[in-house]
C-alpha positions as a Markdown table, in Angstrom:
| # | Residue | x | y | z |
|---|---|---|---|---|
| 1 | Met | 83.0 | 69.4 | 76.6 |
| 2 | Lys | 85.6 | 66.8 | 75.9 |
| 3 | Lys | 88.3 | 65.5 | 78.2 |
| 4 | Val | 91.5 | 65.2 | 76.2 |
| 5 | Lys | 95.4 | 64.9 | 76.9 |
| 6 | Ala | 97.5 | 68.2 | 76.1 |
| 7 | Glu | 98.8 | 66.8 | 73.0 |
| 8 | Asp | 95.6 | 66.1 | 71.7 |
| 9 | Val | 94.6 | 69.8 | 71.3 |
| 10 | Ile | 97.8 | 71.7 | 71.6 |
| 11 | Asn | 99.0 | 70.9 | 68.1 |
| 12 | Ala | 99.3 | 72.4 | 64.5 |
| 13 | Arg | 95.8 | 70.8 | 63.6 |
| 14 | Ile | 93.7 | 73.0 | 66.3 |
| 15 | Leu | 96.2 | 75.8 | 66.4 |
| 16 | Lys | 96.4 | 76.9 | 62.7 |
| 17 | Pro | 98.4 | 79.5 | 61.5 |
| 18 | Gly | 96.9 | 82.8 | 62.2 |
| 19 | Ser | 95.1 | 81.8 | 65.7 |
| 20 | Val | 95.2 | 84.1 | 68.4 |
| 21 | Ile | 95.4 | 82.7 | 71.7 |
| 22 | Tyr | 94.3 | 84.6 | 75.2 |
| 23 | Ser | 96.1 | 82.7 | 77.9 |
| 24 | Ser | 95.5 | 83.0 | 81.7 |
| 25 | Gly | 98.4 | 84.4 | 83.7 |
| 26 | Asn | 99.7 | 85.0 | 87.0 |
| 27 | Ala | 99.3 | 81.9 | 89.3 |
| 28 | Ala | 96.6 | 80.5 | 86.9 |
| 29 | Thr | 99.0 | 80.4 | 84.1 |
| 30 | Pro | 98.1 | 76.9 | 82.4 |
| 31 | Gln | 101.5 | 75.2 | 82.4 |
| 32 | Val | 100.8 | 71.9 | 80.8 |
| 33 | Leu | 98.9 | 73.7 | 78.0 |
| 34 | Leu | 101.8 | 76.1 | 77.6 |
| 35 | Gly | 104.3 | 73.5 | 78.0 |
| 36 | Gln | 103.1 | 71.6 | 75.1 |
| 37 | Leu | 103.0 | 74.9 | 73.0 |
| 38 | Ala | 106.8 | 75.6 | 73.9 |
| 39 | Gly | 107.7 | 72.0 | 72.8 |
| 40 | Asp | 105.8 | 71.6 | 69.6 |
| 41 | Leu | 107.9 | 73.5 | 66.9 |
| 42 | Ser | 105.4 | 72.5 | 64.3 |
| 43 | Ile | 102.9 | 75.2 | 65.7 |
| 44 | Lys | 103.9 | 78.1 | 63.7 |
| 45 | His | 102.5 | 81.7 | 62.9 |
| 46 | Val | 100.4 | 81.9 | 66.0 |
| 47 | Ala | 100.1 | 84.8 | 68.6 |
| 48 | Met | 99.6 | 84.9 | 72.2 |
| 49 | Phe | 98.5 | 87.5 | 74.5 |
| 50 | Ser | 99.2 | 87.2 | 78.3 |
| 51 | Ile | 99.3 | 89.1 | 81.5 |
| 52 | Leu | 102.3 | 88.2 | 83.9 |
| 53 | Pro | 102.7 | 84.6 | 82.9 |
| 54 | Leu | 104.2 | 82.4 | 85.9 |
| 55 | Gly | 105.8 | 78.8 | 86.1 |
| 56 | Asp | 109.6 | 77.9 | 86.0 |
| 57 | Arg | 108.7 | 75.2 | 83.5 |
| 58 | Leu | 107.8 | 77.5 | 80.8 |
| 59 | Arg | 111.1 | 79.4 | 80.3 |
| 60 | Pro | 111.3 | 77.5 | 76.7 |
| 61 | Leu | 108.0 | 79.4 | 75.6 |
| 62 | Phe | 109.9 | 82.6 | 75.5 |
| 63 | Ser | 113.1 | 81.3 | 73.9 |
| 64 | Glu | 114.5 | 83.1 | 70.8 |
| 65 | Glu | 113.8 | 79.8 | 68.9 |
| 66 | Arg | 110.1 | 79.6 | 70.0 |
| 67 | Cys | 109.6 | 83.2 | 69.5 |
| 68 | Gln | 110.5 | 82.9 | 65.8 |
| 69 | Tyr | 106.9 | 81.2 | 65.0 |
| 70 | Leu | 105.1 | 82.6 | 68.3 |
| 71 | Thr | 104.4 | 86.0 | 68.4 |
| 72 | His | 104.2 | 86.9 | 72.2 |
| 73 | Arg | 102.0 | 90.0 | 73.0 |
| 74 | Val | 102.6 | 90.7 | 76.4 |
| 75 | Ile | 100.5 | 93.0 | 78.5 |
| 76 | Phe | 102.5 | 92.7 | 81.8 |
| 77 | Asn | 106.0 | 91.3 | 82.2 |
| 78 | Ser | 107.2 | 88.7 | 84.3 |
| 79 | Tyr | 110.5 | 87.1 | 84.8 |
| 80 | Leu | 109.7 | 84.8 | 82.0 |
| 81 | Ser | 108.9 | 87.3 | 79.5 |
| 82 | Arg | 111.2 | 90.3 | 80.2 |
| 83 | Glu | 114.1 | 88.9 | 78.0 |
| 84 | Ala | 112.0 | 88.2 | 75.0 |
| 85 | Val | 110.5 | 91.8 | 75.1 |
| 86 | Asn | 113.8 | 93.8 | 75.7 |
| 87 | Lys | 115.5 | 91.8 | 73.0 |
| 88 | Gly | 112.8 | 92.3 | 70.4 |
| 89 | Trp | 111.7 | 88.7 | 70.2 |
| 90 | Ala | 108.3 | 89.6 | 71.8 |
| 91 | Lys | 106.0 | 92.5 | 71.7 |
| 92 | Tyr | 104.8 | 94.5 | 74.6 |
| 93 | His | 101.5 | 96.2 | 74.8 |
| 94 | Pro | 101.1 | 99.3 | 77.1 |
| 95 | Met | 97.6 | 99.0 | 78.4 |
| 96 | His | 95.6 | 99.9 | 81.3 |
| 97 | Leu | 94.3 | 96.6 | 83.1 |
| 98 | Ser | 90.7 | 98.0 | 83.1 |
| 99 | Glu | 90.9 | 98.1 | 79.3 |
| 100 | Val | 92.1 | 94.8 | 78.4 |
| 101 | Pro | 88.5 | 93.0 | 78.5 |
| 102 | Arg | 87.2 | 95.8 | 76.1 |
| 103 | Tyr | 90.0 | 95.0 | 73.5 |
| 104 | Ala | 89.3 | 91.3 | 73.9 |
| 105 | Arg | 85.6 | 91.6 | 73.1 |
| 106 | Thr | 86.2 | 94.3 | 70.0 |
| 107 | Gly | 87.9 | 93.9 | 66.8 |
| 108 | Val | 90.0 | 91.0 | 65.9 |
| 109 | Gly | 89.8 | 89.2 | 69.1 |
| 110 | Pro | 91.3 | 85.9 | 70.4 |
| 111 | Thr | 90.3 | 82.7 | 68.3 |
| 112 | Val | 91.6 | 80.4 | 71.2 |
| 113 | Val | 91.4 | 80.7 | 74.9 |
| 114 | Phe | 93.7 | 78.8 | 77.4 |
| 115 | Val | 92.0 | 78.7 | 81.0 |
| 116 | Ser | 92.8 | 77.3 | 84.2 |
| 117 | Val | 89.8 | 76.1 | 85.9 |
| 118 | Ala | 88.5 | 74.3 | 89.3 |
| 119 | Gly | 85.5 | 72.4 | 89.6 |
| 120 | Pro | 83.0 | 71.7 | 88.8 |
| 121 | Asp | 80.7 | 72.8 | 91.7 |
| 122 | Arg | 77.0 | 71.2 | 92.2 |
| 123 | Gly | 75.7 | 73.5 | 89.7 |
| 124 | Gly | 78.2 | 72.3 | 86.9 |
| 125 | Asn | 79.9 | 75.4 | 86.8 |
| 126 | Tyr | 83.9 | 75.7 | 86.8 |
| 127 | Ser | 85.7 | 78.6 | 88.8 |
| 128 | Leu | 88.5 | 80.4 | 86.8 |
| 129 | Gly | 90.6 | 79.8 | 90.0 |
| 130 | Thr | 93.2 | 82.8 | 91.0 |
| 131 | Thr | 93.2 | 84.6 | 87.7 |
| 132 | Val | 90.0 | 86.4 | 86.1 |
| 133 | Glu | 91.5 | 89.6 | 84.6 |
| 134 | Ala | 90.3 | 89.6 | 80.9 |
| 135 | Val | 89.6 | 85.6 | 80.8 |
| 136 | Ile | 85.9 | 86.0 | 80.8 |
| 137 | Ala | 86.0 | 88.5 | 78.0 |
| 138 | Ala | 88.1 | 86.4 | 76.1 |
| 139 | Ile | 86.0 | 83.1 | 76.4 |
| 140 | Gln | 82.8 | 85.4 | 75.5 |
| 141 | Ala | 84.7 | 86.8 | 72.5 |
| 142 | Val | 85.9 | 83.3 | 71.3 |
| 143 | Arg | 82.3 | 81.6 | 71.6 |
| 144 | Arg | 80.9 | 84.5 | 69.6 |
| 145 | Gly | 83.3 | 84.0 | 66.9 |
| 146 | Gly | 83.4 | 80.1 | 66.8 |
| 147 | Gly | 86.7 | 79.5 | 68.1 |
| 148 | Val | 88.1 | 77.2 | 70.8 |
| 149 | Val | 88.1 | 77.3 | 74.8 |
| 150 | Ile | 90.6 | 75.1 | 75.9 |
| 151 | Ala | 90.6 | 74.5 | 80.2 |
| 152 | Glu | 93.3 | 72.9 | 82.1 |
| 153 | Arg | 91.9 | 71.8 | 85.7 |
| 154 | Asn | 94.5 | 71.4 | 88.0 |
| 155 | Arg | 93.7 | 69.4 | 91.3 |
| 156 | Gln | 95.6 | 72.2 | 93.3 |
| 157 | Met | 93.7 | 75.4 | 91.9 |
| 158 | Pro | 91.3 | 76.6 | 94.3 |
| 159 | Phe | 87.6 | 77.0 | 93.5 |
| 160 | Val | 87.6 | 80.9 | 94.1 |
| 161 | Leu | 84.1 | 82.1 | 94.3 |
| 162 | Gly | 82.6 | 85.0 | 92.3 |
| 163 | Thr | 83.2 | 84.3 | 88.5 |
| 164 | Thr | 82.4 | 81.0 | 87.1 |
| 165 | Ile | 81.6 | 79.6 | 83.6 |
| 166 | Pro | 79.3 | 76.6 | 82.7 |
| 167 | Glu | 80.7 | 73.4 | 81.3 |
| 168 | His | 79.1 | 74.1 | 77.9 |
| 169 | Tyr | 81.5 | 77.0 | 77.6 |
| 170 | Ile | 84.8 | 74.6 | 77.3 |
| 171 | Asp | 85.4 | 72.8 | 74.4 |
| 172 | Tyr | 88.2 | 70.8 | 75.7 |
| 173 | Leu | 89.4 | 69.9 | 79.1 |
| 174 | Ile | 92.6 | 68.5 | 80.4 |
| 175 | Asp | 93.6 | 67.6 | 84.1 |
| 176 | Ser | 96.7 | 68.3 | 85.8 |
| 177 | Asp | 98.2 | 68.3 | 89.1 |
| 178 | Tyr | 101.1 | 70.7 | 90.2 |
| 179 | Glu | 101.6 | 73.2 | 92.8 |
| 180 | Leu | 100.7 | 76.8 | 92.0 |
| 181 | Pro | 103.4 | 79.4 | 91.7 |
| 182 | Ile | 104.1 | 81.4 | 94.9 |
| 183 | Thr | 105.2 | 84.8 | 95.5 |
| 184 | Pro | 107.6 | 84.8 | 98.7 |
| 185 | Val | 107.5 | 87.9 | 100.6 |
| 186 | His | 110.6 | 89.5 | 102.5 |
| 187 | Glu | 110.3 | 90.7 | 105.9 |
| 188 | Pro | 109.9 | 94.6 | 105.8 |
| 189 | Asp | 113.2 | 96.0 | 106.6 |
| 190 | Glu | 113.5 | 99.4 | 108.8 |
| 191 | Thr | 112.8 | 101.6 | 105.6 |
| 192 | Ala | 109.7 | 99.7 | 104.7 |
| 193 | Ile | 108.5 | 99.7 | 108.3 |
| 194 | Arg | 108.8 | 103.4 | 108.7 |
| 195 | Ile | 106.9 | 103.8 | 105.4 |
| 196 | Gly | 104.2 | 101.6 | 106.6 |
| 197 | Glu | 103.7 | 103.6 | 109.8 |
| 198 | Ile | 103.4 | 106.8 | 107.8 |
| 199 | Ile | 100.6 | 105.4 | 105.6 |
| 200 | Ala | 98.6 | 103.8 | 108.7 |
| 201 | Ala | 99.0 | 106.8 | 111.0 |
| 202 | Leu | 98.1 | 109.3 | 108.4 |
| 203 | Phe | 95.8 | 107.9 | 105.7 |
| 204 | Ile | 94.0 | 104.6 | 107.3 |
| 205 | Asn | 90.7 | 105.4 | 108.9 |
| 206 | Asp | 89.2 | 103.1 | 111.6 |
| 207 | Gly | 85.5 | 102.3 | 110.8 |
| 208 | Ser | 84.4 | 101.0 | 114.3 |
| 209 | Gly | 82.8 | 103.8 | 114.9 |
| 210 | Arg | 80.0 | 106.0 | 113.0 |
| 211 | Glu | 82.5 | 107.1 | 110.2 |
| 212 | Pro | 83.1 | 104.7 | 107.5 |
| 213 | Gly | 86.5 | 102.9 | 107.6 |
| 214 | Ser | 89.1 | 102.8 | 104.5 |
| 215 | Thr | 88.8 | 100.5 | 101.7 |
| 216 | Leu | 92.0 | 99.2 | 100.8 |
| 217 | Gln | 94.1 | 98.5 | 97.4 |
| 218 | Tyr | 97.9 | 97.2 | 97.6 |
| 219 | Gly | 99.8 | 94.4 | 96.1 |
| 220 | Ile | 103.0 | 92.4 | 97.1 |
| 221 | Gly | 106.1 | 93.3 | 98.9 |
| 222 | Glu | 107.8 | 94.8 | 101.7 |
| 223 | Val | 105.6 | 97.9 | 101.9 |
| 224 | Pro | 102.2 | 96.2 | 101.8 |
| 225 | Glu | 103.7 | 94.0 | 104.6 |
| 226 | Ala | 104.6 | 96.9 | 106.6 |
| 227 | Val | 101.3 | 98.8 | 106.0 |
| 228 | Thr | 99.7 | 95.7 | 107.3 |
| 229 | Asp | 101.7 | 95.4 | 110.5 |
| 230 | Ala | 101.1 | 99.1 | 111.2 |
| 231 | Ile | 97.4 | 98.4 | 110.8 |
| 232 | Ile | 97.3 | 95.6 | 113.2 |
| 233 | Arg | 99.3 | 97.2 | 115.8 |
| 234 | Arg | 97.3 | 100.4 | 115.6 |
| 235 | Gly | 94.1 | 98.5 | 116.4 |
| 236 | Val | 92.1 | 99.7 | 113.3 |
| 237 | Gly | 89.1 | 97.7 | 112.5 |
| 238 | Asp | 86.1 | 97.6 | 110.0 |
| 239 | Leu | 88.1 | 98.0 | 106.9 |
| 240 | Gly | 86.9 | 96.9 | 103.6 |
| 241 | Ile | 88.9 | 95.6 | 100.2 |
| 242 | His | 88.3 | 96.5 | 96.8 |
| 243 | Thr | 91.5 | 95.5 | 94.9 |
| 244 | Glu | 93.0 | 94.5 | 91.6 |
| 245 | Leu | 95.5 | 91.9 | 93.3 |
| 246 | Phe | 94.7 | 89.9 | 96.6 |
| 247 | Ala | 97.9 | 88.5 | 98.3 |
| 248 | Gly | 99.2 | 87.3 | 101.8 |
| 249 | Ala | 99.2 | 90.5 | 103.4 |
| 250 | Met | 95.4 | 91.2 | 102.7 |
| 251 | Met | 94.7 | 87.7 | 103.8 |
| 252 | Arg | 96.3 | 88.1 | 107.2 |
| 253 | Leu | 94.2 | 91.5 | 107.5 |
| 254 | Val | 90.9 | 89.0 | 106.9 |
| 255 | Lys | 92.2 | 86.4 | 109.4 |
| 256 | Glu | 92.5 | 89.2 | 111.9 |
| 257 | Glu | 89.0 | 90.1 | 111.5 |
| 258 | Ile | 90.1 | 93.8 | 110.5 |
| 259 | Ile | 88.2 | 93.4 | 107.1 |
| 260 | Thr | 84.4 | 93.5 | 107.7 |
| 261 | Asn | 83.4 | 95.5 | 104.5 |
| 262 | Arg | 80.4 | 96.8 | 106.4 |
| 263 | Trp | 80.8 | 100.3 | 105.1 |
| 264 | Lys | 80.5 | 99.2 | 101.3 |
| 265 | Lys | 77.2 | 99.8 | 99.9 |
| 266 | Ser | 76.0 | 96.7 | 98.2 |
| 267 | Ile | 79.0 | 93.8 | 98.7 |
| 268 | Asn | 80.1 | 93.0 | 102.1 |
| 269 | Phe | 83.1 | 90.6 | 101.0 |
| 270 | Ser | 86.3 | 91.6 | 99.7 |
| 271 | Ile | 86.8 | 92.0 | 95.8 |
| 272 | Ser | 89.5 | 91.0 | 93.7 |
| 273 | Ser | 90.6 | 90.2 | 90.1 |
| 274 | Ile | 93.9 | 88.3 | 90.6 |
| 275 | Phe | 95.0 | 86.1 | 93.7 |
| 276 | Leu | 98.7 | 85.3 | 94.5 |
| 277 | Ala | 99.9 | 83.5 | 97.7 |
| 278 | Glu | 103.4 | 83.2 | 99.3 |
| 279 | Asp | 102.7 | 79.4 | 100.1 |
| 280 | Gln | 100.3 | 76.6 | 98.9 |
| 281 | Ala | 98.2 | 76.9 | 102.4 |
| 282 | Gly | 97.4 | 80.4 | 101.1 |
| 283 | Tyr | 95.7 | 78.9 | 97.9 |
| 284 | Gln | 94.1 | 76.3 | 100.1 |
| 285 | Trp | 92.6 | 79.0 | 102.2 |
| 286 | Leu | 91.2 | 80.6 | 99.1 |
| 287 | Asp | 89.0 | 77.2 | 98.1 |
| 288 | Tyr | 85.3 | 78.2 | 98.5 |
| 289 | Asn | 86.1 | 80.8 | 101.0 |
| 290 | Ser | 83.2 | 83.3 | 100.6 |
| 291 | Ser | 84.9 | 86.4 | 102.3 |
| 292 | Val | 86.8 | 86.5 | 99.3 |
| 293 | Gln | 85.4 | 86.9 | 95.7 |
| 294 | Ser | 86.9 | 87.3 | 92.2 |
| 295 | Arg | 85.7 | 90.0 | 89.3 |
| 296 | Pro | 86.9 | 90.6 | 86.1 |
| 297 | Cys | 89.2 | 93.5 | 85.7 |
| 298 | Asp | 86.8 | 95.7 | 84.2 |
| 299 | Tyr | 84.9 | 95.5 | 87.3 |
| 300 | Thr | 87.7 | 96.0 | 90.1 |
| 301 | Asn | 89.9 | 98.4 | 88.1 |
| 302 | Ser | 86.8 | 100.6 | 86.8 |
| 303 | Val | 87.2 | 103.9 | 87.8 |
| 304 | Phe | 83.4 | 104.0 | 88.3 |
| 305 | Arg | 83.6 | 101.0 | 90.8 |
| 306 | Ile | 86.5 | 102.3 | 92.7 |
| 307 | Ala | 84.9 | 105.8 | 93.3 |
| 308 | Glu | 82.1 | 103.9 | 94.8 |
| 309 | Gln | 84.3 | 102.6 | 97.6 |
| 310 | Pro | 83.9 | 104.7 | 100.9 |
| 311 | Arg | 87.4 | 106.1 | 101.9 |
| 312 | Met | 89.3 | 104.6 | 99.2 |
| 313 | Val | 93.1 | 104.1 | 99.7 |
| 314 | Thr | 95.2 | 103.0 | 97.0 |
| 315 | Ile | 98.7 | 102.3 | 97.6 |
| 316 | Asn | 101.4 | 101.4 | 95.0 |
| 317 | Gly | 104.9 | 101.5 | 94.3 |
| 318 | Ala | 107.0 | 103.2 | 91.9 |
| 319 | Leu | 110.5 | 103.1 | 90.4 |
| 320 | Gly | 111.2 | 106.7 | 90.4 |
| 321 | Val | 109.4 | 110.2 | 91.0 |
| 322 | Asp | 110.7 | 113.4 | 89.7 |
| 323 | Leu | 110.6 | 117.3 | 91.1 |
| 324 | Gln | 107.5 | 117.8 | 89.0 |
| 325 | Gly | 105.7 | 114.6 | 90.6 |
| 326 | Asn | 105.9 | 112.7 | 87.5 |
| 327 | Ile | 105.8 | 108.8 | 88.6 |
| 328 | Trp | 107.2 | 105.8 | 86.7 |
| 329 | Ala | 106.8 | 102.3 | 87.7 |
| 330 | Asp | 107.1 | 99.8 | 84.8 |
| 331 | Ser | 110.8 | 100.5 | 83.5 |
| 332 | Leu | 113.9 | 102.8 | 84.0 |
| 333 | Asp | 114.6 | 103.1 | 80.3 |
| 334 | Ala | 112.1 | 103.9 | 77.3 |
| 335 | Arg | 113.3 | 100.8 | 75.6 |
| 336 | Lys | 113.5 | 98.5 | 78.5 |
| 337 | Ile | 110.2 | 97.3 | 79.9 |
| 338 | Tyr | 110.5 | 96.0 | 83.8 |
| 339 | Ser | 106.9 | 95.1 | 84.3 |
| 340 | Gly | 103.9 | 97.1 | 82.3 |
| 341 | Val | 101.5 | 99.8 | 82.9 |
| 342 | Gly | 99.0 | 97.5 | 84.7 |
| 343 | Gly | 96.3 | 99.0 | 86.8 |
| 344 | Gln | 98.0 | 101.6 | 88.9 |
| 345 | Ser | 96.7 | 104.4 | 87.0 |
| 346 | Asp | 93.2 | 102.9 | 87.1 |
| 347 | Phe | 93.0 | 103.2 | 90.8 |
| 348 | Ile | 94.9 | 106.8 | 91.0 |
| 349 | Arg | 92.5 | 108.2 | 88.9 |
| 350 | Gly | 89.4 | 106.5 | 90.1 |
| 351 | Val | 90.4 | 107.0 | 93.7 |
| 352 | Gln | 90.0 | 111.0 | 93.1 |
| 353 | Tyr | 86.3 | 110.7 | 92.9 |
| 354 | Ser | 86.1 | 108.4 | 96.2 |
| 355 | Lys | 84.6 | 110.5 | 99.1 |
| 356 | Glu | 87.7 | 111.1 | 101.3 |
| 357 | Gly | 89.9 | 108.7 | 99.0 |
| 358 | Val | 93.6 | 109.2 | 98.6 |
| 359 | Ala | 96.0 | 107.6 | 96.1 |
| 360 | Ile | 99.4 | 106.9 | 97.5 |
| 361 | Ile | 102.6 | 106.1 | 95.8 |
| 362 | Ala | 105.1 | 104.5 | 98.4 |
| 363 | Leu | 108.7 | 103.9 | 97.8 |
| 364 | Lys | 111.9 | 103.8 | 99.8 |
| 365 | Ser | 114.0 | 106.9 | 98.7 |
| 366 | Lys | 117.0 | 104.9 | 97.5 |
| 367 | Thr | 117.7 | 101.6 | 95.5 |
| 368 | Arg | 119.7 | 98.9 | 97.1 |
| 369 | Lys | 122.9 | 100.3 | 95.4 |
| 370 | Gly | 122.0 | 103.5 | 97.0 |
| 371 | Ile | 121.0 | 105.3 | 94.0 |
| 372 | Ser | 118.2 | 108.2 | 95.0 |
| 373 | Lys | 114.7 | 107.5 | 93.5 |
| 374 | Ile | 113.8 | 111.0 | 93.9 |
| 375 | Val | 115.4 | 112.6 | 90.9 |
| 376 | Asp | 115.2 | 116.2 | 89.2 |
| 377 | Arg | 113.8 | 114.9 | 85.8 |
| 378 | Cys | 112.2 | 111.7 | 84.8 |
| 379 | Pro | 114.2 | 109.6 | 82.1 |
| 380 | Ala | 113.8 | 110.8 | 78.6 |
| 381 | Gly | 110.8 | 109.0 | 76.8 |
| 382 | Ile | 109.8 | 107.0 | 79.9 |
| 383 | Thr | 106.2 | 105.9 | 80.5 |
| 384 | Thr | 104.6 | 107.7 | 83.4 |
| 385 | Thr | 101.8 | 106.1 | 85.5 |
| 386 | Ala | 101.0 | 109.3 | 87.1 |
| 387 | Ile | 101.6 | 112.9 | 86.2 |
| 388 | Pro | 101.5 | 116.1 | 88.7 |
| 389 | Ala | 98.0 | 116.6 | 87.7 |
| 390 | Asp | 96.9 | 113.3 | 89.3 |
| 391 | Gln | 97.7 | 114.8 | 92.8 |
| 392 | Val | 99.1 | 111.7 | 94.2 |
| 393 | Ile | 100.4 | 111.4 | 97.7 |
| 394 | Ile | 104.0 | 110.5 | 97.7 |
| 395 | Val | 105.6 | 108.6 | 100.9 |
| 396 | Thr | 108.8 | 107.6 | 101.8 |
| 397 | Glu | 110.7 | 106.9 | 105.0 |
| 398 | His | 111.2 | 110.3 | 105.4 |
| 399 | Gly | 107.9 | 111.7 | 105.4 |
| 400 | Ala | 104.7 | 112.1 | 103.3 |
| 401 | Phe | 104.0 | 114.8 | 100.7 |
| 402 | Asp | 100.5 | 115.9 | 99.7 |
| 403 | Pro | 100.5 | 117.9 | 96.6 |
| 404 | Arg | 97.0 | 119.1 | 96.6 |
| 405 | Lys | 96.3 | 122.7 | 96.1 |
| 406 | Leu | 100.1 | 123.4 | 95.6 |
| 407 | Ser | 101.9 | 125.0 | 92.8 |
| 408 | Leu | 104.7 | 123.1 | 90.6 |
| 409 | Gly | 107.4 | 124.9 | 92.5 |
| 410 | Glu | 105.8 | 124.1 | 95.7 |
| 411 | His | 105.7 | 120.3 | 94.4 |
| 412 | Ala | 109.7 | 120.5 | 93.9 |
| 413 | Val | 110.1 | 121.6 | 97.1 |
| 414 | Gly | 107.9 | 119.0 | 99.1 |
| 415 | Ile | 109.2 | 116.3 | 96.8 |
| 416 | Ala | 112.8 | 117.3 | 97.4 |
| 417 | His | 112.4 | 116.6 | 101.2 |
| 418 | Leu | 111.4 | 112.9 | 100.5 |
| 419 | Ala | 114.9 | 112.1 | 99.7 |
| 420 | Gly | 117.8 | 111.5 | 102.0 |
| 421 | Pro | 119.5 | 114.4 | 103.4 |
| 422 | Glu | 122.3 | 114.7 | 101.1 |
| 423 | Glu | 120.1 | 114.2 | 98.1 |
| 424 | Cys | 117.5 | 116.7 | 99.3 |
| 425 | Glu | 120.1 | 119.6 | 99.7 |
| 426 | Asn | 121.3 | 118.7 | 96.3 |
| 427 | Leu | 117.6 | 118.8 | 94.8 |
| 428 | Leu | 117.2 | 122.3 | 96.6 |
| 429 | Lys | 120.2 | 123.7 | 95.1 |
| 430 | Val | 118.7 | 122.6 | 91.6 |
| 431 | Ile | 115.4 | 124.4 | 92.7 |
| 432 | Arg | 117.1 | 127.6 | 93.7 |
| 433 | Asp | 119.6 | 127.7 | 90.8 |
| 434 | Asp | 116.8 | 127.3 | 88.1 |
| 435 | Pro | 115.1 | 130.7 | 87.2 |
| 436 | Ala | 112.1 | 128.5 | 86.1 |
| 437 | Phe | 110.9 | 128.2 | 89.7 |
| 438 | His | 108.9 | 131.1 | 91.6 |
| 439 | Lys | 111.5 | 133.4 | 93.2 |
| 440 | Arg | 110.0 | 132.9 | 96.8 |
| 441 | Thr | 109.5 | 129.2 | 96.3 |
| 442 | Leu | 112.5 | 128.4 | 98.8 |
| 443 | Glu | 112.0 | 131.1 | 101.2 |
| 444 | Ser | 113.9 | 130.5 | 104.3 |
| 445 | Gly | 111.9 | 130.0 | 107.5 |
| 446 | Lys | 108.7 | 129.0 | 105.7 |
| 447 | Glu | 106.8 | 125.7 | 106.4 |
| 448 | Ile | 107.4 | 123.2 | 103.8 |
| 449 | Leu | 103.8 | 123.0 | 102.2 |
| 450 | Gly | 102.4 | 119.6 | 101.8 |
| 451 | Phe | 105.2 | 117.9 | 103.6 |
| 452 | Ile | 104.7 | 115.9 | 106.9 |
| 453 | Pro | 108.3 | 114.6 | 108.1 |
| 454 | Tyr | 108.2 | 111.2 | 109.8 |
| 455 | Glu | 108.1 | 112.1 | 113.4 |
| 456 | Lys | 105.1 | 114.3 | 112.8 |
| 457 | Ala | 103.4 | 111.6 | 110.9 |
| 458 | Val | 103.9 | 108.7 | 113.2 |
| 459 | Asn | 102.6 | 110.8 | 116.2 |
| 460 | Ser | 99.4 | 112.1 | 114.3 |
| 461 | Cys | 96.4 | 109.8 | 113.8 |
| 462 | Ser | 93.5 | 110.0 | 111.0 |
| 463 | Trp | 90.7 | 108.4 | 113.1 |
| 464 | Lys | 89.8 | 108.5 | 116.7 |
| 465 | Lys | 88.0 | 105.3 | 118.3 |
């Protein structure tokens, strides 16, 4: 390993035409390395794979000028890459997160890896910091192919335990010192609070007795914060975490000693592939913290690993749901990508095989502009992250709908009731007027199969101490 400055290795001599770069993303986006790449326009005809690149200083990296000679291959959009992808300056790759390491290892893989690290520890090993996802697979592929691994050691990067690399895996090391990107979280509004209350009451199982507690997966946002608040209020204990993304909400559960992981078969700590915090103190908390460990995304997002978790509860969001139960989360238009496929489908499918596991899609019934997210049909050509056969439980502030064992027409009626009152009536009229639905789908006086309204949900409880 050789210690260098960024300009010594980020240049046209090392990054020759035809080079394929794989870069760490999220909070571990190597901003000094990529900043040098953004500014050196002599580096031409290279490609770069990335997953959710973050860092305000990197806006020029996705400019139209830079994209002329740097082909971005974006697996998951961020605010930095969204314009470039949707204007055709960059390429978008729809891909399950669990599959990214496999593609990094096979075929024409990367020839260069940009990675953020912390360390070394006493054994001379470097942590991959806050992002593992497919980084380790990319490093292995580059080493086999005789490529180059360039590491950026940020003084403020926490040494996250679990996945490390030895010093000899690194060809060049540069030092940097800057704050990691943070992800501020808004306080849950009344709508999000209602959603959190429904989920905690119906689907989170306490593990303090003889029965296993739930194992959790969720991300960032008002609803995860509201679910966390509701779990704490209800006094649930002995839960586990097996997640793709570990953020502030889960950190709170660990600090409250609600997370023990004692029901997990072999690993008694929380597992994640990506870490984001809402402030720098959150990243400091992760440093050498053995209650949380990192793993590659073909481990965290493996349907087989997910299925092994006791009472796995996966909670994800969506941009919209139609009456059949099609769910979309990465865009509202077939040609405009907001985020990416990510790992939502991995968890939705893996949880079906977890004993007493449930897959939940939680969303507010309306957008901020008052447009219903519960609609008759999904937009044409949209990428769906779940289909009706995935048997996903859908929750809005109005209640929860469980489609399991129900017909397509019964799906439609239950999903309609997840919308606001006016939208619900309009959707029920669509169902009533459409000859494709069974003629007794909307019989008056009948119970709405699979639908649990808010009031009934919050007064029930899925566990007893």
